[in-house]
LOTIVEX-654871 format. One line per field, with one value per residue (C-alpha): residue in one letter; chain; z, y, x. Coordinates in steps of 0.5 Angstrom, whole numbers, plus 500, padded with zeros to 3 digits. Layout:
<recs>
code	c(a:...)
unit	c(A:...)
Z	c(Z:...)
Y	c(Y:...)
X	c(X:...)
</recs>
This chain:
<recs>
code	c(x:x:x:x:x:x:x:x:x:x:x:x:x:x:x:x:x:x:x:x:x:x:x:x:x:x:x:x:x:x:x:x:x:x:x:x:x:x:x:x:x:x:x:x:x:x:x:x:x:x:x:x:x:x:x:x:x:x:x:x:x:x:x:x:x:x:x:x:x:x:x:x:x:x:x:x:x:x:x:x:x:x:x:x:x:x:x:x:x:x:x:x:x:x:x:x:x:x:x:x:x:x:x:x:x:x:x:x:x:x:x:x:x:x:x:x:x:x:x:x:x:x:x:x:x:x:x:x:x:x:x:x:x:x:x:x:x:x:x:x:x:x:x:x:x:x:x:x:x:x:x:x:x:x:x:x:x:x:x:x:x:x:x:x:x:x:x:x:x:x:x:x:x:x:x:x:x:x:x:x:x:x:x:x:x:x:x:x:x:x:x:x:x:x:x:x:x:x:x:x:x:x:x:x:x:x:x:x:x:x:x:x:x:x:x:x:x:x:x:x:x:x:x:x:x:x:x:x:x:x:x:x:x:x:x:x:x:x:x:x:x:x:x:x:x:x:x:x:x:x:x:x:x:x:x:x:x:x:x:x:x:x:x:x:x:x:x:x:x:x:x:x:x:x:x:x:x:x:x:x:x:x:x:x:x:x:x:x:x:x:x:x:x:x:x:x:x:x:x:x:x:x:x:x:x:x:x:x:x:x:x:x:x:x:x:x:x:x:x:x:x:x:x:x:x:x:x:x:x:x:x:x:x:x:x:x:x:x:x:x:x:x:x:x:x:x:x:x:x:x:x:x:x:x:x:x:x:x:x:x:x:x:x:x:x:x:x:x:x:x:x:x:x:x:x:x:x:x:x:x:x:x:x:x:x:x:x:x:x:x:x:x:x:x:x:x:x:x:x:x:x:x:x:x:x:x:x:x:x:x:x:x:x:x:x:x:x:x:x:x:x:x:x:x:x:x:x:x:x:x:x:x:x:x:x:x:x:x:x:x:x:x:x:x:x:x:x:x:x:x:x:x:x:x:x:x:x:x:x:x:x:x:x:x:x:x:x:x:x:x:x:x:x:x:x:x:x:x:x:x:x:x:x:x:x:x:x:x:x:x:x:x:x:x:x:x:x:x:x:x:x:x:x:x:x:x:x:x:x:x:x:x:x:x:x:x:x:x:x:x:x:x:x:x:x:x:x:x:x:x:x:x:x:x:x:x:x:x:x:x:x:x:x:x:x:x:x:x:x:x:x:x:x:x:x:x:x:x:x)
unit	c(A:A:A:A:A:A:A:A:A:A:A:A:A:A:A:A:A:A:A:A:A:A:A:A:A:A:A:A:A:A:A:A:A:A:A:A:A:A:A:A:A:A:A:A:A:A:A:A:A:A:A:A:A:A:A:A:A:A:A:A:A:A:A:A:A:A:A:A:A:A:A:A:A:A:A:A:A:A:A:A:A:A:A:A:A:A:A:A:A:A:A:A:A:A:A:A:A:A:A:A:A:A:A:A:A:A:A:A:A:A:A:A:A:A:A:A:A:A:A:A:A:A:A:A:A:A:A:A:A:A:A:A:A:A:A:A:A:A:A:A:A:A:A:A:A:A:A:A:A:A:A:A:A:A:A:A:A:A:A:A:A:A:A:A:A:A:A:A:A:A:A:A:A:A:A:A:A:A:A:A:A:A:A:A:A:A:A:A:A:A:A:A:A:A:A:A:A:A:A:A:A:A:A:A:A:A:A:A:A:A:A:A:A:A:A:A:A:A:A:A:A:A:A:A:A:A:A:A:A:A:A:A:A:A:A:A:A:A:A:A:A:A:A:A:A:A:A:A:A:A:A:A:A:A:A:A:A:A:A:A:A:A:A:A:A:A:A:A:A:A:A:A:A:A:A:A:A:A:A:A:A:A:A:A:A:A:A:A:A:A:A:A:A:A:A:A:A:A:A:A:A:A:A:A:A:A:A:A:A:A:A:A:A:A:A:A:A:A:A:A:A:A:A:A:A:A:A:A:A:A:A:A:A:A:A:A:A:A:A:A:A:A:A:A:A:A:A:A:A:A:A:A:A:A:A:A:A:A:A:A:A:A:A:A:A:A:A:A:A:A:A:A:A:A:A:A:A:A:A:A:A:A:A:A:A:A:A:A:A:A:A:A:A:A:A:A:A:A:A:A:A:A:A:A:A:A:A:A:A:A:A:A:A:A:A:A:A:A:A:A:A:A:A:A:A:A:A:A:A:A:A:A:A:A:A:A:A:A:A:A:A:A:A:A:A:A:A:A:A:A:A:A:A:A:A:A:A:A:A:A:A:A:A:A:A:A:A:A:A:A:A:A:A:A:A:A:A:A:A:A:A:A:A:A:A:A:A:A:A:A:A:A:A:A:A:A:A:A:A:A:A:A:A:A:A:A:A:A:A:A:A:A:A:A:A:A:A:A:A:A:A:A:A:A:A:A:A:A:A:A:A:A:A:A:A:A:A:A:A:A:A:A:A:A:A:A:A:A:A:A:A:A:A:A:A:A:A:A:A)
Z	c(451:451:445:442:441:435:431:424:425:420:418:421:425:421:421:421:420:418:412:414:415:422:424:428:432:434:436:442:447:451:455:449:453:450:443:441:434:433:427:427:431:431:431:434:433:436:441:435:432:439:439:432:433:439:435:430:435:438:432:430:437:436:437:439:444:447:450:444:444:447:445:449:449:449:450:452:451:458:461:465:464:458:459:452:448:450:446:446:443:437:437:440:440:440:443:443:437:442:445:446:453:453:458:456:458:458:463:467:467:464:459:458:452:454:449:451:454:461:458:453:459:463:458:455:462:465:459:457:464:470:472:473:475:480:475:473:471:465:459:454:459:457:461:459:464:468:471:472:476:481:478:482:481:484:486:490:497:496:492:492:487:480:481:487:482:477:476:470:465:459:458:452:455:453:458:455:452:445:443:445:448:451:458:462:469:474:481:482:478:481:479:484:478:474:480:481:474:476:482:479:475:481:482:479:474:466:462:467:465:458:454:457:452:456:463:466:472:477:482:479:483:481:481:485:480:481:484:488:485:487:484:487:488:493:491:492:494:500:502:501:505:511:510:516:512:507:512:516:510:508:515:516:509:512:519:516:512:517:522:518:517:524:528:532:532:526:526:531:525:523:529:526:518:514:509:505:499:499:494:493:489:492:487:490:484:484:485:478:477:482:485:489:487:490:486:490:489:493:492:490:492:499:503:507:501:501:509:509:503:507:513:510:507:513:517:512:510:513:508:512:512:506:500:495:488:481:479:472:470:468:473:472:468:469:465:468:472:474:472:478:483:486:488:482:482:476:473:475:468:466:472:470:463:466:470:464:461:460:459:453:450:453:457:464:470:476:483:488:495:499:506:512:517:516:514:519:521:517:511:511:511:505:501:502:501:494:491:492:490:485:480:476:472:472:470:476:482:488:487:494:493:498:499:504:505:502:499:506:507:503:506:503:501:497:491:489:491:499:500:504:510:507:507:502:495:493:485:484:477:473:465:460:452:449:449:444:437:440:433:429:424:425:429:436:437:441:437:441:448:445:443:449:456:459:457:462:467:471:471:473:479:482:482:485:490:492:493:497:502:503:505:507:514:510:505:500:499:502:505:508:515:516:521:524:525:524:525:523:518:516:509:505:499:491:486:480:475:477:475:477:475:480:485:482:483:489:488:489:494:499:499:507:509:503:501:494:488:488:496:495:490:492:499:502:496:491:493:490:484:483:483:478:474:474:472:466:463:465:459:461:455:458:461:463:468:473:471:476:477:476:483:485:480:485:490:491:483:481:486)
Y	c(658:659:660:667:669:665:671:673:677:681:679:684:691:697:703:710:716:723:724:718:721:717:720:726:722:716:721:723:721:723:729:734:737:732:731:727:727:720:717:713:709:702:699:692:686:681:679:678:685:688:683:686:693:693:689:694:700:697:695:703:705:700:705:711:715:718:715:714:717:713:708:708:704:706:702:706:713:716:717:724:726:726:719:716:722:726:731:725:719:716:710:709:702:702:695:698:693:687:687:680:678:670:664:661:653:652:657:655:663:669:673:680:683:689:693:692:697:697:697:692:688:688:686:680:677:679:677:670:668:672:675:682:685:691:696:703:706:710:706:708:707:701:695:695:701:701:694:695:701:697:697:701:702:702:695:695:696:690:686:689:692:688:686:682:677:677:670:672:677:676:682:683:685:687:683:681:688:687:684:683:676:674:672:669:671:667:668:661:662:658:662:668:673:671:672:679:681:678:682:688:689:688:696:698:702:702:704:701:693:692:692:688:684:680:679:673:672:667:667:673:676:676:683:684:682:689:695:701:708:715:722:728:735:741:749:752:758:754:753:760:763:758:755:751:747:745:743:739:735:734:732:727:724:723:721:716:712:712:709:704:702:702:701:707:713:715:714:709:705:703:698:695:695:693:698:695:695:702:706:714:719:726:732:738:742:749:754:756:750:752:745:740:733:726:719:713:705:699:692:692:685:686:687:693:697:702:703:703:708:713:712:714:720:723:723:725:731:732:735:740:743:741:741:736:738:734:732:736:738:734:734:732:725:724:726:729:724:727:721:718:723:718:712:707:700:697:691:692:692:697:702:701:703:709:711:710:716:719:726:730:730:736:739:737:737:732:730:725:723:717:719:714:719:724:731:736:742:746:742:743:751:750:746:751:757:754:752:759:763:768:762:760:754:750:744:744:740:735:728:724:717:712:707:701:695:689:693:694:686:685:685:692:687:682:686:693:697:699:703:698:702:708:710:716:717:724:726:733:735:741:741:747:748:752:758:763:763:764:763:766:761:761:755:753:747:744:749:755:752:752:759:762:758:763:759:753:758:759:752:749:755:753:746:746:752:748:741:745:748:742:738:744:741:735:739:740:733:727:723:716:715:712:707:713:717:713:716:723:725:723:721:715:717:718:713:711:711:719:721:728:730:736:731:730:738:741:747:743:738:740:736:736:736:732:725:723:721:714:713:717:712:705:706:700:696:701:697:690:694:697:690:687:693:691:684:685:692:693:697:702:701:703:709:716:722:717:710:706:707:702:701:707:712:714:719:726:728:724:728)
X	c(427:419:416:415:408:405:402:406:412:415:423:428:427:424:429:425:430:430:425:421:414:414:420:417:412:417:423:419:414:408:412:413:419:423:424:430:434:437:440:434:429:429:421:423:418:421:427:431:430:433:439:440:439:444:449:449:450:455:459:459:462:468:475:471:476:470:463:458:452:447:442:435:429:421:415:409:413:411:418:418:425:429:432:429:429:435:440:445:441:444:438:432:429:422:419:411:409:412:405:403:399:398:399:406:405:413:414:408:406:403:407:407:411:415:411:404:400:397:390:392:395:389:384:387:389:382:378:382:384:380:386:390:396:395:398:397:391:394:392:397:403:408:409:417:418:412:413:421:420:415:408:403:395:388:389:395:393:389:394:400:405:406:413:410:408:414:417:421:424:427:433:438:444:451:455:461:462:462:455:448:446:439:438:431:432:428:426:428:435:440:446:446:448:442:437:440:438:431:431:433:427:423:423:430:427:428:434:439:441:439:433:427:423:418:416:412:408:405:400:396:390:383:380:373:368:365:367:364:366:365:368:367:370:369:370:376:372:370:377:380:374:376:383:383:378:383:388:383:381:388:390:384:386:393:390:386:391:396:391:389:396:398:391:393:388:383:376:373:369:376:376:370:371:377:379:385:381:379:384:383:386:386:387:389:389:392:386:386:382:377:376:379:377:377:376:374:374:373:371:363:362:362:355:358:361:356:356:364:364:359:363:369:367:362:368:373:369:362:357:354:361:364:358:360:360:361:368:366:373:379:384:391:391:383:378:371:368:361:357:360:358:353:356:356:357:360:364:371:373:368:370:378:376:372:379:383:386:393:391:393:400:403:410:410:415:414:416:414:415:413:410:410:406:401:403:406:402:408:407:399:401:406:400:395:400:403:396:393:400:400:402:395:395:389:393:398:397:399:396:396:395:393:398:400:396:398:404:407:406:413:420:423:429:425:424:428:422:425:418:414:412:409:401:401:404:405:406:407:405:405:403:403:403:408:403:408:410:417:421:415:414:406:405:406:411:417:422:419:421:428:428:425:426:421:416:417:420:414:412:419:419:413:413:421:419:413:417:423:418:415:421:425:427:431:434:429:427:423:429:429:430:437:440:444:438:431:424:427:422:415:418:421:424:422:418:423:418:416:424:426:433:433:435:442:442:445:441:435:437:442:448:449:441:438:440:443:438:440:438:432:430:433:435:439:438:442:449:446:443:450:453:448:450:457:456:451:453:460:461:455:451:445:445:442:442:439:441:444:452:457:461:466:462:456:459:458:459:453:448)
</recs>
């Protein structure tokens, strides 16, 4: 087995329980909606620590008449739902200190340990080897969950998803039902079951099959030496006065990426220029923010980059009709970027650091959708109506990411990510803080939300109503086309790394018109994921509200 990082390691796992000053921090993640009450948190420094933690937990569950409380895993702590920090959690295994990034000579591949953050991963790979993984821009997200869900970021249109380069993964599983064992699953493993375990970690999501401790990559790409960036915004007052301008802006945004992918329609200059390197984030903020924002990045080493940037912007939003303003407000997870109002050429690593943010720790609710086509006229009306409704929250938005390019060159069955024909990726976001001392203890904290659910209620209602209205024609969710009725919609399901338990609920996902949550995430790949689950985790040790179900346990009851 490949050698572990050569850095000194403490002997044995560290257990942090109630009464330890670290307990309050380690029993929660980034989303302050979820605070667990585990018996203890295991801070693992090695794969052996993970094995020991699992074996201790398993030994304590022998002979129990009912399913034991869960054991969960955290790397960066960015799970949007309560999959890691739920009320029913007995033990959290924290792998965040397992953060090595190095070249493994025996494996002939680049190793990223599961606790490495996005920022640590890209800095180590680039500074030492001139390479990168095309992953996310939130610096503190951990590799363990980010990669297993697919891995998507600003270089993905140019270089694909992170998992498109995954060669092997080390997983601690409980296959024999009684104790933990370590398996290194390779893309070229001769055993079908082991190959399935590798494949399941190319988009199957975290918390399903075991504890990931290490990933290995081959063929990693070189990022552009320099990138060209811009960040700008438009005033909401303009769009409120002229709603058609808002709908035209968003409609052209979708039209551009659909035309770039299909070669049909769109601006004439798409026939003369290659835009596969163009990645954009359209920040459709709630009107309380006062602005709508746009972040742009493309390869800065090409001589035509500034011309391509200007042509794109002049077509998308001609300045005489859409006066540009500074991106001088925090929007979603991005800080103010007013220093990049003028086109800016920077080394790729420097630009990546500028975009690297996660926003403050607060409560949040998220939803997602892949779009294979442009927004319909009805959807554009829904967008405007919900973003300008009576609900006012500066920290609520729909972020529309560009998609396609190299991502869509890969067969939907080659990895566990089935969405390989989309052109846009949508993330619905609502953030809030407690805002009220509901339990009258003199402070604001998570306990106030436990006492008074009305603190979260308006935010949850807004994002749920928005989402259901956007996809009202398909049961309130962005369904995937099916073999029986192909092409009935412009959507292609949801992103597993933006989990949303509302997809399980018939109140928000119509049982007749919608699709089960597992099809929205995995499509036709779900059956293979279930077979993998049955082989590697037959006892269902690793589970949460949207974990892959054992075969025969995924019918209407799990919607």
